[in-house]
C-alpha positions in Angstrom: -107.3 -75.8 -92.1 -106.6 -72.3 -89.9 -108.6 -74.0 -86.9 -106.6 -76.9 -86.7 -103.3 -74.8 -86.8 -104.4 -72.8 -84.3 -105.6 -75.7 -82.0 -102.1 -77.7 -82.3 -100.0 -74.3 -80.7 -102.6 -74.2 -77.9 -102.6 -77.9 -77.2 -99.0 -77.6 -76.8 -99.1 -74.9 -74.6 -101.5 -76.9 -72.5 -99.3 -79.7 -72.0 -96.6 -77.6 -71.3 -98.7 -75.8 -68.7 -99.5 -79.1 -67.2 -96.0 -80.4 -66.8 -94.9 -77.1 -65.2 -98.0 -77.6 -62.9 -96.9 -81.3 -62.1 -93.7 -80.1 -61.1 -94.5 -77.0 -59.6 -96.9 -79.2 -57.1 -93.8 -81.8 -56.4 -91.3 -79.0 -55.6 -93.9 -77.3 -53.3 -94.4 -80.8 -51.5 -90.4 -80.8 -50.9 -90.4 -77.4 -50.1 -93.2 -77.9 -47.1 -91.6 -80.9 -45.6 -90.0 -79.1 -43.1 -87.7 -81.9 -42.0 -86.4 -82.1 -45.1 -85.4 -78.3 -45.3 -83.9 -78.4 -41.8 -81.9 -81.8 -42.7 -80.4 -79.9 -45.6 -79.8 -76.9 -43.9 -77.8 -78.9 -41.3 -75.6 -80.6 -43.5 -75.1 -77.5 -45.5 -74.1 -75.6 -42.3 -71.7 -78.4 -40.8 -70.2 -79.3 -44.6 -69.6 -75.4 -44.8 -68.3 -75.2 -41.2 -66.3 -78.0 -41.4 -66.3 -81.2 -44.2 -69.0 -83.1 -46.0 -67.9 -86.4 -44.3 -67.7 -84.7 -40.8 -71.0 -83.2 -41.3 -72.3 -86.6 -42.3 -70.9 -88.4 -39.0 -72.4 -85.3 -36.4 -76.0 -85.8 -38.6 -75.7 -89.8 -37.8 -74.8 -89.0 -34.6 -78.1 -86.5 -33.6 -79.9 -88.5 -35.6 -79.3 -91.9 -33.8 -79.6 -89.7 -30.6 -83.1 -88.0 -31.5 -84.4 -91.3 -32.8 -83.6 -92.5 -29.0 -86.0 -89.3 -27.7 -88.6 -90.8 -30.1 -88.6 -94.4 -29.8 -89.0 -93.1 -25.6 -91.8 -91.3 -26.4 -93.8 -93.7 -28.0 -93.0 -96.4 -25.9 -94.4 -94.7 -23.2 -97.5 -94.2 -25.2 -96.8 -90.6 -26.4 -97.5 -89.2 -29.9 -94.6 -87.8 -31.5 -93.9 -86.0 -34.4 -90.5 -87.3 -34.7 -87.2 -84.9 -35.1 -86.2 -81.9 -36.7 -82.8 -81.2 -37.2 -81.7 -77.7 -36.5 -79.0 -75.9 -38.3 -75.6 -75.0 -35.8 -77.7 -76.4 -32.9 -78.1 -79.8 -33.7 -81.8 -81.7 -33.2 -84.7 -81.9 -31.5 -87.4 -84.5 -30.9 -90.8 -83.0 -30.8 -94.1 -84.7 -29.1 -97.8 -83.9 -29.6 -98.3 -83.7 -25.9 -96.8 -83.1 -22.7 -94.9 -85.1 -21.0 -97.4 -87.6 -18.7 -95.1 -87.4 -15.6 -91.7 -86.6 -14.5 -90.8 -90.2 -14.4 -91.7 -90.2 -18.3 -89.4 -87.2 -18.9 -86.8 -88.5 -17.3 -86.8 -91.6 -19.1 -87.0 -89.9 -22.7 -84.0 -87.5 -21.5 -81.5 -90.3 -21.2 -82.5 -92.7 -23.6 -81.1 -90.1 -26.1 -77.6 -90.5 -25.2 -78.0 -93.9 -24.5 -78.8 -94.5 -27.9 -75.8 -92.4 -28.5 -73.9 -94.7 -27.1 -74.9 -97.6 -30.3 -73.6 -94.6 -32.3 -69.8 -94.8 -30.7 -69.6 -98.7 -30.6 -69.1 -99.3 -34.3 -66.6 -96.3 -34.3 -64.9 -98.2 -32.0 -64.7 -101.4 -33.3 -63.7 -99.8 -36.5 -60.8 -98.5 -34.5 -59.8 -101.7 -33.0 -59.9 -103.6 -36.2 -57.7 -100.7 -38.5 -56.3 -98.8 -35.8 -57.0 -95.4 -38.3 -57.0 -92.6 -36.3 -60.1 -91.2 -38.3 -62.2 -93.6 -36.1 -61.3 -92.7 -32.8 -61.7 -89.5 -33.9 -65.6 -90.2 -34.9 -66.1 -92.4 -31.9 -64.8 -89.0 -29.6 -66.7 -86.3 -31.5 -69.9 -88.8 -31.2 -69.0 -89.0 -27.6 -68.8 -85.3 -27.2 -71.8 -84.4 -28.7 -73.8 -86.5 -26.2 -71.6 -85.4 -23.1 -72.8 -82.0 -24.0 -76.3 -83.2 -24.0 -76.0 -84.3 -20.4 -75.1 -81.0 -19.4 -77.9 -80.1 -16.7 -79.3 -76.8 -18.1 -82.7 -77.4 -19.3 -83.8 -78.4 -22.1 -80.8 -80.3 -22.5 -81.2 -84.0 -21.8 -79.1 -83.3 -18.7 -81.2 -80.5 -17.5 -84.5 -83.0 -18.1 -83.1 -85.4 -16.0 -82.4 -83.1 -13.0 -85.4 -81.3 -13.4 -87.6 -84.6 -13.0 -85.8 -85.2 -9.9 -85.7 -81.9 -8.3 -89.4 -81.3 -8.9 -89.9 -85.0 -7.5 -88.2 -83.6 -4.4 -89.7 -80.1 -3.9 -91.0 -77.1 -6.4 -89.1 -75.0 -4.7 -85.9 -76.8 -5.3 -86.8 -77.5 -8.6 -87.0 -74.0 -9.5 -84.0 -73.3 -7.7 -82.3 -76.2 -9.6 -83.4 -74.5 -12.7 -82.5 -70.9 -12.1 -78.8 -72.2 -11.2 -78.5 -74.0 -14.0 -79.7 -70.9 -16.2 -77.2 -68.8 -14.5 -74.3 -71.2 -14.8 -75.0 -71.4 -19.0 -75.0 -67.4 -18.8 -71.4 -67.4 -16.9 -70.2 -70.4 -19.2 -71.2 -68.5 -22.4 -69.6 -65.3 -21.0 -66.3 -67.0 -20.2 -66.0 -69.0 -23.2 -68.2 -67.6 -25.9 -70.4 -70.0 -25.8 -73.5 -68.4 -27.5 -75.3 -71.3 -28.5 -75.1 -72.1 -24.5 -77.4 -69.3 -23.7 -79.7 -69.6 -26.7 -80.7 -72.9 -25.0 -80.9 -71.5 -21.6 -83.3 -69.1 -22.3 -85.4 -71.7 -24.2 -85.3 -74.0 -20.9 -86.1 -71.3 -18.9 -89.7 -70.5 -21.3 -90.8 -74.0 -19.8 -91.1 -72.3 -16.4 -93.7 -69.5 -15.5 -91.8 -67.6 -12.8 -88.8 -67.5 -14.8 -90.5 -66.4 -18.6 -90.7 -62.4 -17.1 -87.1 -62.6 -16.5 -86.1 -64.1 -19.6 -88.3 -61.8 -21.8 -88.2 -58.8 -19.3 -85.9 -56.6 -22.1 -88.5 -57.0 -24.4 -91.9 -57.3 -22.1 -91.2 -54.1 -20.1 -90.9 -51.7 -23.3 -94.1 -53.4 -24.6 -95.8 -53.0 -21.2 -94.3 -48.8 -20.7 -95.6 -48.1 -23.9 -99.1 -50.0 -23.3 -99.3 -47.6 -19.9 -98.7 -44.8 -21.3 -101.2 -45.8 -24.5 -104.0 -46.6 -21.7 -103.2 -43.7 -19.6 -104.7 -41.1 -22.0 -107.6 -43.6 -23.5 -108.6 -44.2 -19.7 -108.0 -40.2 -19.3 -110.4 -39.4 -22.0 -113.2 -41.7 -20.6 -112.7 -40.0 -17.1 -111.9 -43.6 -15.8 -109.1 -44.2 -13.0 -106.0 -46.1 -14.9 -104.3 -46.9 -11.7 -106.2 -50.5 -11.4 -105.7 -50.9 -15.3 -101.9 -50.5 -14.5 -101.4 -52.5 -11.3 -103.7 -55.7 -13.0 -101.5 -55.5 -16.0 -98.4 -55.6 -14.1 -99.0 -58.4 -11.7 -100.4 -60.6 -14.6 -97.4 -59.9 -16.8 -94.7 -60.4 -14.3 -96.5 -62.4 -11.7 -96.5 -66.7 -10.9 -100.2 -67.9 -10.6 -99.5 -70.8 -8.1 -103.0 -71.9 -8.7 -101.6 -73.1 -12.2 -99.0 -75.7 -12.9 -95.3 -74.5 -12.6 -94.4 -76.0 -16.3 -95.8 -74.6 -19.2 -96.9 -77.8 -20.9 -97.8 -79.9 -18.2 -101.6 -80.6 -17.6 -101.8 -82.5 -14.3 -101.3 -81.2 -11.3 -97.8 -80.2 -10.1 -97.4 -82.9 -7.2 -99.3 -86.2 -8.8 -96.9 -85.2 -12.1 -93.7 -85.2 -10.7 -94.1 -88.1 -8.3 -91.0 -90.1 -8.2 -90.0 -93.0 -5.7 -86.9 -93.1 -4.2 -86.1 -95.9 -6.3 -86.9 -94.4 -9.6 -84.7 -91.6 -8.1 -82.0 -93.9 -7.6 -82.4 -95.5 -11.1 -82.2 -92.3 -13.2 -79.4 -91.2 -11.1 -77.3 -94.4 -11.4 -78.2 -94.3 -15.3 -76.8 -90.8 -15.8 -74.0 -91.2 -13.9 -73.3 -94.5 -16.2 -73.6 -92.5 -19.3 -71.1 -89.8 -18.0 -69.2 -91.9 -17.2 -68.8 -94.1 -20.7 -68.3 -91.4 -22.3 -65.8 -89.5 -20.3 -63.9 -92.9 -20.1 -63.8 -93.3 -23.9 -62.5 -89.8 -24.3 -60.0 -90.0 -22.1 -58.7 -93.5 -23.3 -58.6 -91.9 -26.8 -57.2 -88.4 -25.7 -53.5 -89.6 -27.0 -54.8 -90.5 -30.8 -54.5 -87.6 -33.2 -57.3 -85.6 -34.2 -59.3 -87.5 -30.9 -58.0 -84.8 -28.3 -61.0 -82.7 -29.2 -63.0 -84.4 -26.2 -60.1 -84.1 -23.6 -60.0 -80.1 -24.9 -64.1 -79.9 -24.2 -63.3 -81.6 -20.6 -60.9 -79.0 -19.5 -62.8 -76.0 -20.6 
């Protein structure tokens, strides 16, 4: 009897431990789901700043927009991990490989806001049926989100669009255009307090090898100085000349190797990767202008409706 009595609590504890183990395992799987965590964080952030209804509206618009990028990637034969919501930023479609060509990058970039048009149409239809201002406001907000993404700063959709066209004409022109976009982002951030735009611009310039030293200069230079001091005493102790090491390190850190692709993640040689025919450039330009025109037209047509004036304020700023 004593043995049986002792076995009962042991068996009971074993069941409890097993249940807790399964529960913990299930929680771990959920916690490992980065998409779930980011989506929940994004919803919570927008709900905290605005309302839960508005948070759902934004996530719907962002989700469909990013789905357009994912569809375009898969249509072009690219492997993709899908898209992720990013709190306070929006979303990002993630590919498993580099864009096979500038043509594909331009196509993928514009398919996001093209899908975005599909999110605006239901809101417009509902406003036409009900004449309730909430639907007009929803349509304008969705237009504004997509229009912001068409701003010509890499890695926004507009930046990738202009990058594919500029690099197809000239590498030098491509660098100049991206540089102008970067400076424009910094200026607008300073003038209007758009910190997010600076963050986006820095991420975009990280793709361009010549600009990586510029973006990270405040971080890289102090590290370089410290490394120089350590190397100086180390080399002197060994009786070696420290100058060649300093020079080589500086050149490798802050120079651009022209034998390498100009864009990080581009496997092909630059000329082949960025080749676009005149017709393809015309299609991308017309497509981009058409999208911008659609979003601005809707925003301006709805600007007189209470709650929908935010789009017009965005355009004026």
